[in-house]
C-alpha positions in Angstrom: 77.6 76.3 46.1 77.3 74.7 42.7 77.2 77.3 40.0 74.4 75.5 38.2 72.2 75.1 41.3 69.0 77.2 41.1 68.7 79.3 44.2 66.9 82.3 45.6 68.3 85.7 46.3 66.3 88.5 48.1 67.4 92.1 48.3 66.9 95.7 47.4 68.0 97.4 44.2 70.6 100.0 45.0 71.9 100.9 41.5 70.9 100.4 37.9 74.2 99.8 36.0 72.9 99.0 32.6 69.4 98.6 31.0 68.5 97.8 27.4 65.0 99.1 26.8 64.5 97.0 23.7 65.0 93.6 25.2 64.9 94.2 28.9 68.4 92.9 29.6 69.6 94.6 32.8 72.7 94.7 35.0 72.0 96.0 38.5 73.5 96.2 42.0 71.5 94.5 44.8 71.9 94.9 48.5 71.1 91.4 49.7 69.2 90.8 53.0 72.5 89.9 54.7 73.9 93.3 53.7 76.3 92.2 51.0 76.4 93.9 47.5 75.7 91.6 44.6 75.8 92.3 40.9 72.8 90.8 39.1 72.2 90.2 35.4 69.1 89.1 33.6 65.9 90.2 31.8 64.5 92.6 34.4 62.7 95.3 32.6 61.9 98.5 34.5 63.9 97.5 37.6 64.5 100.6 39.7 66.5 101.5 42.8 64.6 101.1 46.0 62.4 98.2 45.0 62.8 94.7 46.5 63.4 91.7 44.3 63.0 88.0 44.9 65.2 86.4 42.3 65.6 82.8 41.2 68.8 81.9 39.3 72.3 80.8 39.7 75.7 82.1 40.7 78.2 82.5 37.9 81.8 83.8 37.6 82.3 86.5 35.0 85.9 86.7 33.6 86.1 90.4 34.2 83.5 91.3 36.8 83.9 88.2 39.0 81.1 86.5 40.9 77.6 87.6 40.1 74.0 86.3 40.2 72.4 85.4 36.9 68.6 85.8 37.3 66.2 83.5 35.4 63.0 84.7 37.2 62.0 87.5 39.4 59.2 88.6 41.7 58.9 92.3 42.5 57.8 94.1 45.6 57.2 97.8 45.7 59.7 99.6 48.0 59.0 99.6 51.7 60.1 102.5 54.0 60.6 106.1 53.3 64.2 105.8 52.2 63.5 103.0 49.8 60.5 104.9 48.4 62.7 108.0 47.9 65.3 105.9 46.1 62.6 104.5 43.9 61.1 107.9 42.9 64.5 109.6 42.6 65.6 107.0 40.1 63.4 108.7 37.4 61.2 105.6 37.0 58.3 108.0 36.9 58.5 110.6 34.1 58.6 114.1 35.6 59.8 113.0 39.0 63.5 113.5 39.8 65.4 113.8 43.1 64.0 117.2 44.0 60.3 116.2 43.4 60.9 112.8 45.1 62.3 114.5 48.2 59.3 116.9 48.3 56.8 114.0 48.1 58.5 111.7 50.5 59.0 114.5 53.0 55.2 115.1 53.0 53.9 111.5 52.9 56.8 109.3 54.0 56.5 105.6 53.4 52.9 106.1 52.2 54.0 108.3 49.2 53.3 105.6 46.6 49.9 104.9 48.0 49.1 108.6 47.8 50.3 108.9 44.2 48.3 105.9 43.2 45.0 106.5 45.1 44.9 110.1 46.2 46.9 112.1 43.6 45.0 115.3 44.4 46.9 115.5 47.6 50.1 115.9 45.7 48.8 119.2 44.4 48.8 120.5 48.0 52.6 120.6 47.7 54.4 123.7 46.5 55.6 123.3 42.9 53.2 120.5 42.0 50.1 121.6 40.0 47.0 119.5 39.9 47.8 118.7 36.2 51.3 117.5 37.1 49.9 115.5 40.1 47.5 113.6 37.7 50.3 113.0 35.2 52.5 111.5 38.0 49.7 109.2 39.1 48.8 108.2 35.6 52.5 107.4 34.9 52.7 105.2 38.1 49.6 103.3 36.9 51.1 102.9 33.5 54.4 101.7 34.9 52.7 99.0 37.0 50.5 97.8 34.1 53.5 97.8 31.8 55.6 95.8 34.3 52.9 93.1 34.7 52.6 92.9 30.9 56.4 92.8 30.5 56.8 90.1 33.1 54.1 88.1 31.4 55.8 88.4 28.0 59.3 87.6 29.4 57.8 84.6 31.2 56.9 83.2 27.8 60.3 84.1 26.2 59.0 87.2 24.4 60.9 90.4 24.1 59.4 93.0 26.6 59.6 95.8 24.0 56.3 94.7 22.6 54.6 95.6 25.9 55.1 99.3 25.2 53.4 99.0 21.8 50.6 96.8 23.2 50.0 99.3 26.0 49.9 102.3 23.7 47.1 100.6 21.6 45.1 98.8 24.3 46.0 100.7 27.5 45.1 98.9 30.8 43.3 96.2 28.9 46.4 95.1 27.0 47.3 92.0 29.0 43.7 90.7 29.1 43.3 91.3 25.4 46.6 89.5 24.7 45.7 86.5 26.8 42.3 86.4 25.0 44.0 86.6 21.5 47.8 86.0 21.6 47.9 86.8 17.8 47.4 90.5 18.6 51.2 90.4 19.0 51.6 90.1 15.2 48.9 92.7 14.3 50.1 95.7 12.3 50.5 98.2 15.2 52.5 95.8 17.3 54.7 94.1 14.7 55.7 91.1 16.8 57.1 87.8 15.5 54.6 85.0 14.6 56.7 82.3 16.3 56.4 84.2 19.6 52.7 84.7 19.3 52.2 81.1 18.2 54.2 79.8 21.1 52.3 82.0 23.5 48.9 80.8 22.1 49.9 77.1 22.5 51.3 77.7 26.0 47.9 79.3 26.9 46.1 76.2 25.7 45.1 76.9 22.1 44.8 73.7 20.0 47.4 73.2 17.2 44.7 72.9 14.5 42.5 75.6 16.0 40.7 77.7 13.3 42.0 80.8 15.1 45.6 79.6 14.8 45.2 78.8 11.1 43.5 82.1 10.3 46.3 84.0 12.1 49.0 82.1 10.3 47.4 82.7 6.8 47.0 86.4 7.6 50.5 86.6 8.9 51.9 85.0 5.7 50.0 87.5 3.5 51.1 90.5 5.7 54.7 89.3 6.1 55.1 89.0 2.3 54.0 92.6 1.8 57.5 93.3 3.3 58.9 91.5 0.3 56.9 93.7 -2.0 54.1 91.3 -2.8 50.6 92.6 -3.1 49.2 89.0 -3.3 50.3 85.4 -3.0 49.2 82.6 -5.3 46.8 80.4 -3.5 48.9 77.2 -3.7 52.0 79.0 -2.5 50.1 80.6 0.4 48.7 77.2 1.6 52.1 75.6 1.3 53.9 78.4 3.2 51.3 78.4 5.9 51.5 74.6 6.3 55.3 74.9 6.7 54.9 77.8 9.2 52.7 76.0 11.7 53.5 72.4 10.9 50.1 70.9 10.0 48.6 69.3 6.9 47.4 71.5 4.0 43.7 70.4 4.1 42.6 72.3 7.2 44.5 75.3 5.9 42.6 75.2 2.7 39.4 75.2 4.7 40.6 78.0 6.8 41.5 80.1 3.7 38.0 79.6 2.4 36.5 80.8 5.7 38.7 84.0 5.4 37.6 84.5 1.8 33.9 84.1 2.8 34.3 86.6 5.7 36.0 89.2 3.5 39.3 89.2 5.4 41.1 87.7 2.3 40.2 88.5 -1.3 40.4 85.8 -4.0 40.8 87.2 -7.5 42.2 85.3 -10.5 44.4 87.6 -12.4 46.5 86.9 -15.6 46.1 83.1 -15.0 47.1 83.2 -11.3 44.8 82.4 -8.4 45.7 85.4 -6.4 45.0 85.8 -2.7 45.1 89.3 -1.2 44.7 90.9 2.1 41.4 92.7 1.7 42.8 96.2 2.0 45.5 95.5 -0.7 42.9 94.1 -3.1 40.8 97.2 -2.6 43.9 99.4 -3.2 45.0 97.6 -6.4 41.4 97.4 -7.8 40.7 101.1 -7.1 44.1 102.2 -8.5 43.6 100.3 -11.8 40.0 101.4 -12.2 40.7 105.1 -11.4 43.8 105.3 -13.6 42.0 103.5 -16.4 39.2 105.9 -16.3 41.5 108.9 -16.2 43.5 107.5 -19.2 40.2 107.3 -21.2 39.4 111.0 -20.5 40.4 113.0 -23.6 40.8 116.7 -22.9 40.7 119.7 -25.2 44.1 121.2 -26.0 44.0 124.9 -25.4 43.6 126.8 -28.7 46.6 128.9 -27.8 48.8 125.8 -26.9 51.5 126.8 -29.4 51.6 130.3 -28.0 51.9 128.9 -24.5 54.8 126.7 -25.6 56.6 129.6 -27.2 56.1 131.8 -24.2 57.5 129.0 -21.9 60.6 128.7 -24.1 61.1 132.5 -24.1 60.5 132.6 -20.3 63.0 129.9 -19.5 65.5 130.9 -22.2 65.6 127.4 -23.8 64.3 125.4 -26.7 62.6 122.2 -25.6 63.8 119.0 -27.1 61.3 117.0 -29.2 60.5 114.5 -26.4 60.0 117.4 -23.9 57.6 119.1 -26.4 55.8 115.8 -26.8 55.5 115.5 -23.0 53.9 119.0 -22.7 51.4 118.2 -25.5 50.4 114.9 -23.9 49.9 116.6 -20.6 47.7 119.2 -22.2 45.6 116.5 -24.0 45.3 113.8 -21.3 44.2 113.7 -17.7 47.0 111.4 -16.6 50.5 110.7 -17.9 53.8 109.2 -16.9 57.3 110.7 -17.4 60.4 108.5 -16.8 64.1 109.1 -17.4 67.6 108.8 -15.9 69.8 111.6 -14.6 70.6 114.5 -16.9 67.7 113.8 -19.3 65.7 116.9 -18.5 63.1 115.7 -16.0 63.5 118.8 -13.9 63.3 121.2 -16.8 60.2 119.3 -18.0 58.5 119.5 -14.6 59.2 123.3 -14.5 57.6 123.6 -17.9 54.6 121.6 -16.9 54.1 123.7 -13.8 54.2 126.9 -15.9 52.0 125.5 -18.6 49.3 124.3 -16.1 49.5 127.7 -14.4 49.0 129.5 -17.7 46.0 127.3 -18.3 44.4 128.6 -15.1 44.9 125.4 -13.1 45.8 125.3 -9.4 48.8 123.0 -9.3 50.0 121.0 -6.3 53.4 119.3 -6.1 54.2 116.2 -4.0 56.7 113.5 -3.4 56.8 110.3 -1.3 59.4 111.5 1.2 60.3 114.7 3.0 63.7 115.0 1.4 62.3 114.4 -2.1 59.6 117.0 -1.5 62.2 119.5 -0.3 64.3 118.9 -3.4 61.2 119.2 -5.7 60.4 122.5 -3.9 63.9 123.9 -4.4 64.0 122.9 -8.1 60.5 124.3 -8.9 60.6 127.3 -6.6 57.1 126.2 -5.4 55.9 124.5 -2.3 56.0 120.7 -2.4 54.7 118.5 0.3 55.1 114.8 1.1 52.1 112.8 0.0 51.3 112.0 3.6 51.3 115.7 4.6 49.3 116.6 1.5 46.6 114.0 2.4 46.7 115.0 6.1 47.7 111.5 7.3 47.0 110.5 10.9 46.1 107.6 13.2 42.6 106.3 13.9 42.2 106.8 17.6 40.6 103.4 18.2 42.7 101.1 16.0 45.9 103.2 15.5 45.5 102.4 11.8 46.7 104.9 9.2 44.0 107.2 7.9 43.9 110.2 5.6 41.6 113.2 6.1 41.7 113.9 2.3 39.7 111.3 0.4 36.8 111.1 -2.1 34.4 112.8 0.4 37.0 115.5 1.2 39.2 115.9 -1.9 42.1 118.2 -2.5 41.5 121.6 -4.1 43.6 121.5 -7.2 43.3 121.3 -11.0 46.6 119.5 -11.6 49.0 117.4 -9.5 52.6 116.6 -10.3 54.2 113.9 -8.2 58.0 113.2 -8.3 60.0 110.1 -7.4 57.0 107.8 -8.2 59.1 104.7 -8.2 58.9 104.9 -4.4 55.1 104.9 -4.2 53.5 101.6 -3.1 50.0 100.4 -3.9 48.4 101.7 -0.7 49.8 105.2 -1.0 48.9 105.4 -4.7 45.3 104.4 -3.9 45.2 107.1 -1.1 46.5 109.7 -3.5 44.0 108.9 -6.2 41.1 108.9 -3.7 42.0 112.5 -2.8 42.1 113.8 -6.3 39.1 115.8 -7.6 37.4 114.0 -10.5 38.6 116.5 -13.1 42.2 116.9 -11.7 45.1 116.2 -14.1 47.9 113.9 -12.8 51.5 113.7 -13.9 53.6 110.9 -12.4 57.4 111.5 -12.7 60.2 109.1 -11.8 63.1 106.9 -12.8 61.7 103.4 -13.5 65.2 101.9 -13.3 65.7 102.8 -9.7 64.8 100.5 -6.8 61.1 99.7 -6.4 59.1 100.9 -3.4 59.8 99.5 0.0 56.1 98.7 0.4 53.9 96.3 -1.6 53.7 96.6 -5.3 55.8 97.8 -8.3 53.4 100.6 -9.1 55.4 102.9 -11.3 56.9 100.1 -13.4 53.5 98.3 -13.6 51.9 101.5 -15.0 54.6 101.8 -17.6 54.6 98.2 -18.6 50.8 98.1 -19.0 51.0 100.6 -21.9 47.5 101.7 -20.8 48.6 105.2 -19.6 50.2 107.8 -21.9 54.0 107.8 -21.1 57.2 109.4 -22.3 60.7 108.1 -21.6 63.3 110.9 -21.7 66.5 109.6 -23.1 68.6 112.5 -24.4 71.5 113.6 -22.1 71.7 117.4 -22.2 74.9 119.3 -22.8 75.1 120.8 -19.3 75.3 117.3 -17.8 77.0 115.4 -20.6 80.5 116.1 -19.1 79.5 114.7 -15.7 81.0 111.3 -15.2 78.4 110.7 -12.5 75.7 111.0 -15.2 77.6 109.1 -17.9 78.6 106.3 -15.6 75.0 106.0 -14.2 73.6 105.5 -17.8 76.4 103.1 -18.6 75.7 101.0 -15.5 72.0 101.1 -16.2 72.7 99.7 -19.7 74.9 96.9 -18.3 78.1 98.5 -19.6 81.3 98.5 -17.6 82.7 102.1 -17.2 86.3 102.6 -16.3 85.7 103.4 -12.7 89.4 103.4 -11.8 90.0 106.5 -14.0 89.9 108.9 -11.1 89.1 112.3 -12.3 86.2 114.7 -12.6 83.4 114.0 -10.2 83.7 110.2 -10.0 86.4 108.4 -8.0 87.1 104.8 -7.1 89.3 103.9 -4.1 90.2 100.2 -3.8 89.8 98.4 -0.5 89.3 94.7 -0.3 88.7 94.3 3.5 85.6 95.7 5.2 87.8 97.1 8.1 90.1 99.0 5.7 87.1 100.3 3.8 85.4 101.5 7.0 88.6 103.3 8.1 89.0 105.0 4.8 85.3 106.2 4.8 85.9 107.8 8.2 89.0 109.5 7.0 87.2 110.9 3.9 84.3 112.2 6.0 86.3 113.6 8.9 89.4 115.0 7.2 90.1 114.5 3.5 86.9 115.9 1.9 86.5 118.8 4.3 90.1 119.9 4.2 91.0 119.1 0.6 87.8 119.8 -1.3 85.9 122.1 1.0 83.0 119.7 1.5 81.9 119.7 5.1 80.9 116.4 6.7 77.3 117.7 6.9 77.1 117.6 3.1 78.5 114.1 2.8 76.3 111.0 2.8 77.7 107.5 3.2 75.7 104.8 1.5 76.0 101.0 1.9 73.9 98.1 0.7 73.5 96.3 4.0 72.7 97.2 7.6 74.9 94.6 9.3 78.6 93.6 8.8 81.8 95.4 9.3 81.0 97.8 6.5 77.2 97.9 7.2 75.2 100.8 8.5 75.6 100.0 12.2 79.3 99.5 12.1 79.9 102.6 9.9 77.7 104.8 12.1 79.5 103.8 15.2 82.9 104.7 13.7 81.6 107.9 12.2 80.0 109.0 15.5 83.3 108.4 17.3 85.1 110.6 14.7 82.6 113.3 14.0 80.7 113.7 17.3 82.7 112.2 20.2 81.5 112.4 23.8 82.1 115.7 25.6 81.1 117.2 28.9 78.8 119.7 27.2 77.0 117.1 25.1 74.3 115.3 27.0 73.6 111.8 25.8 71.2 108.9 26.3 71.9 105.2 26.0 69.0 103.4 24.3 69.2 99.7 23.6 72.7 99.2 22.0 72.9 102.8 20.8 74.1 106.0 22.4 72.3 109.2 21.2 74.3 112.4 21.7 73.6 116.1 21.1 74.9 116.8 17.6 74.3 113.3 16.2 72.9 113.0 12.7 69.8 110.8 13.0 67.0 109.4 10.8 63.3 108.7 11.5 62.8 105.1 10.5 59.0 104.9 10.5 56.1 107.3 9.8 54.8 108.9 13.0 51.9 111.2 12.5 51.7 112.3 16.2 55.1 113.8 16.8 54.8 117.5 17.5 57.2 119.9 15.9 57.6 123.7 15.9 59.5 125.9 13.4 62.6 127.4 14.9 62.2 131.2 15.6 58.5 131.2 14.5 55.1 130.4 16.0 54.4 127.8 13.3 53.8 124.3 14.5 52.5 120.9 13.2 52.6 117.2 13.7 54.2 114.3 11.8 57.7 113.1 11.1 58.2 110.6 8.3 60.2 107.6 7.5 63.6 108.7 6.0 63.6 112.3 7.4 67.1 113.2 8.5 68.0 115.7 11.2 70.4 116.5 14.1 69.8 116.0 17.8 69.6 119.6 19.2 69.1 118.8 22.9 68.7 115.9 25.4 66.8 116.6 28.6 67.5 113.7 31.0 65.3 115.4 33.7 62.2 115.4 31.6 63.3 112.5 29.5 62.9 114.2 26.1 65.1 114.8 23.1 64.7 117.5 20.4 65.7 116.8 16.8 66.1 119.6 14.3 64.8 118.6 10.9 65.8 121.5 8.7 64.3 124.0 11.1 61.4 121.8 12.3 62.1 121.0 16.0 60.5 117.7 16.8 60.1 116.5 20.4 60.8 112.8 21.3 60.0 111.2 24.6 62.8 108.7 25.5 60.5 105.7 24.9 60.2 106.9 21.3 63.9 106.7 20.6 63.4 103.3 19.0 62.1 105.3 16.0 65.5 106.9 15.5 68.8 105.6 14.2 72.1 107.3 13.3 72.3 108.5 9.8 75.9 109.4 8.8 75.6 106.1 6.9 72.3 104.8 5.6 71.3 102.0 3.2 70.9 102.7 -0.5 67.2 101.9 -0.1 66.8 104.7 2.5 68.6 107.2 0.2 65.9 107.0 -2.5 64.4 110.4 -3.4 67.4 112.3 -2.1 70.3 114.0 -3.6 73.6 114.8 -1.8 76.5 117.1 -2.6 78.9 114.2 -2.0 78.2 110.5 -1.8 80.6 107.8 -0.5 79.4 104.3 -1.4 81.0 101.5 0.6 81.0 98.2 -1.3 82.9 95.5 0.6 81.3 92.3 1.8 78.0 93.1 0.0 75.5 90.2 0.6 74.8 88.5 -2.7 71.1 89.2 -2.4 71.9 93.0 -2.4 74.6 92.9 -5.2 72.4 93.9 -8.2 72.5 96.6 -10.9 69.5 98.7 -9.9 70.9 99.2 -6.4 74.3 100.4 -7.7 72.5 102.6 -10.2 70.3 104.1 -7.5 73.4 104.8 -5.3 75.3 106.6 -8.1 72.4 108.8 -9.0 72.2 110.2 -5.5 75.4 112.2 -6.0 75.2 115.8 -7.2 78.9 117.0 -7.3 81.1 114.1 -6.1 80.8 110.3 -6.1 83.4 108.1 -4.4 83.1 104.3 -4.4 85.2 102.5 -1.8 85.6 98.7 -2.4 86.6 96.1 -4.8 86.4 96.5 -8.6 85.2 92.9 -9.0 82.2 93.6 -6.7 81.2 96.6 -8.8 81.4 94.6 -12.0 79.4 91.7 -10.5 76.6 94.2 -9.5 76.5 95.7 -13.0 76.2 92.2 -14.5 73.5 91.1 -12.1 70.3 92.5 -13.6 68.1 89.9 -11.9 65.1 91.5 -10.4 63.1 89.7 -7.7 59.6 89.1 -8.8 56.9 90.9 -7.0 53.4 89.4 -7.1 51.2 92.3 -8.3 48.1 92.5 -10.5 48.2 96.2 -11.3 49.8 95.8 -14.8 47.4 93.1 -15.8 44.4 95.0 -14.5 45.4 98.1 -16.4 46.0 96.0 -19.5 42.6 94.3 -19.2 44.0 90.9 -18.5 41.6 90.1 -15.7 40.7 86.4 -15.0 
C-alpha cells in the first residue's frame, strides 16, 4: 500500500504507550479487527484501553519503531463486551476507579456497567466498598469525560490544541461546546487564554463574516488584553487601529467604527492623557483612575505629628541600639506627617532597618499595623526581617474566584475594608495597576500607607509601572535611601550591584569574597558547570546545600534556559528511583522530591499545615515547594510549600514547573543564600541592565555568574527600558487631557 494513501483502520485500544495532556498527542497500541497489533500515533486525546477506534490516516515507517499508523482523524466507540469495559475502567480513565473497583463493577453489571454508571449510578452504591457519594462522583466523572472528549474532538478537528477544552469545561461545564460554537472568541477570554488566530480561524470556519462586527470587536479587545502582557495599561488609538487591521487583515475604517461602538458600550474607555489619545480596557481605566484619585487624596492629607515625636525617635534608637542616618530620620518624620509615602533604595541602604523603625513608631502611636508584599516569598522574607506576620496582598485581601465568571475578586474592598491604622507594603516594584487599585480599595479612609521597594529593579509582570510612575510624578512624598551602611559596605554583592546600577563596570573576574565569575562561552559548558556547582562543589566545598542554591537565567528556552537547566538539574539532584513515584505530564516528568514552582495564582487549591489542624486555600504565582507525594491511584500530588501541604489533581499539573532554575523575573521579591546566574546565549531583548541588577540583588551570601564577560558588560551598558503605556504618572501630576 502507498504510504501516502489515506485509509481506514478499525480496532480496539490495548495499551496507552504515551500521552501528552497538553496537546493531545498520543502513541497507543491497537488490536486491529484482523487480530494484528498496530502502533498508532496522532492527536487522540483521552484515548483509553478497551475503547474501539475507527481511524483514518496513512501507514508510515518510523526509523526506530518500524511500520506504524499515523492517524489524522478518529471516530470513537465506547467499549463493547465485559472484557473491553473492564479494560476501559481499569485504565484509570475515570478518576477514583482503578483495577480493583473496575473488577467489582464489571463483575456486578457486566457489559452494561457503563450504562449503569451513566444512567443509574445509585446502583453502584449497592456494591461493597462504594459509597453513594463515590458512586455519584464516578458517574459525574464519566459524564465529564464524555463531554470533554466531544469538545476536544471538536477543537482538534479545527486544528486547535485540546488543552483548552479542560479550561472551557471548568468555566462553562456541559454547555461549553454550545457556547463556543455560538461565540468562538470565548477561546481568547481571560479564563481560557487561547490564541486569537485559533479563535479567528474557528469563527471563520463556522461561518462568521470576515468584516463581522463581532470579529472586529473581539480583535480590538484581544489587542488591548494581549498588550497588558507587555506591561501596557492603554494603547494609543492610532496604534490600536493599525495593529488590529494587521491582525485580521481588513481596512482600518470598519475597525474605527467598531472601536467607537466599544467605547459607546463601555467595554473600552477613551481618555486623552498627556497629549495621547489613550484607549483602555474598561477595568484598567477604572484601576488607573481610582489609583491616581485615591493616592492624590491621601497625599493631600496632612496629619498632626505626635507631640512626643522626638521622644518616640529617641526611644526607637535606644531600643534598636542604633543612631538613624539623616535620610532614615527624614523618612520617619514624613511617615508621621503624611498619610502616604514612598521609600526606595538599593541593597544595603537600610530599607529593612527603616521598615523596622516604621513598624515600631506606628505601634507606639497606637496604630494597628499590617505588613504585606506581592508574593509569598517576599511576604515570608518581610515577616522574618520584622518578626511580625506579613501576608501576600492577595491573602490579605481574601482573593478568590467569582463562581459565575471565574474572574478574580477580593472580599476586602471599600464596603468591607481591612481593620488597620497603617499598612507597610514591601517589594512594590512588583505591583501592577490592578493589584494597587485592589489594595487601595481595601484601605480604611484614615489608614496610613508606606510603599517600599527598589525602583531600579524590573517592573511588574502585569500592566503598568506603578512604583516608578508614583516616584516620577513627584506628587507623593518620597525618600530615596542612598547611603551604604558599614555592615554591608564590604560585601562585593552590594558594591557591585550599586556599580552595575550606575552603569559602571566592576572587576567581576576578581574572584574573592562573596562574588565570583566563572567563564564559559558555550551554553552546554555553562549548563554542565551549573550542575556541578549545585550537585557537588558548593555543598562539599562551601557547606551550602542544593536546597539553598537558586539558579537564575534570563530566558526560558535555549541550551542554558530554564527548561534545559531544570532537566539537567533534575537528573543530577533527583534522579528516578524505585521509591520515588513519578507522573509524566506533557513533556515533563514530575517526581517525588522535585523542586517546583506554582506559575499562576490559584485561589482554590486547598492546603493544610503539616502536623496541625490549620488549613486554607490559595497558592500563588512564584511560590516554590517540593513534591512530597504522588498518588497514581487517586491521581493527586501533594506539594510542600514551607509546611503548607497543597493538593493537586493531575489535571492541575500544568500550573507547576520545575524550579531548580527559574527566570530572573520570577525571582523578584526573593532572597537566596546562594545564587548562580547563567549568562550564555542571552537573547538580546533580555540583555539589559535592570535584569542583571535584579539578579545580583537576589543573593545574600554568595553570587556566582557563569558566562562570558562581554555579555555581562553589554548588559551593564544597555540601560534601554521598553516603554510602557501608562497614564498614572500624568494623572498624579495633573497632566490630564
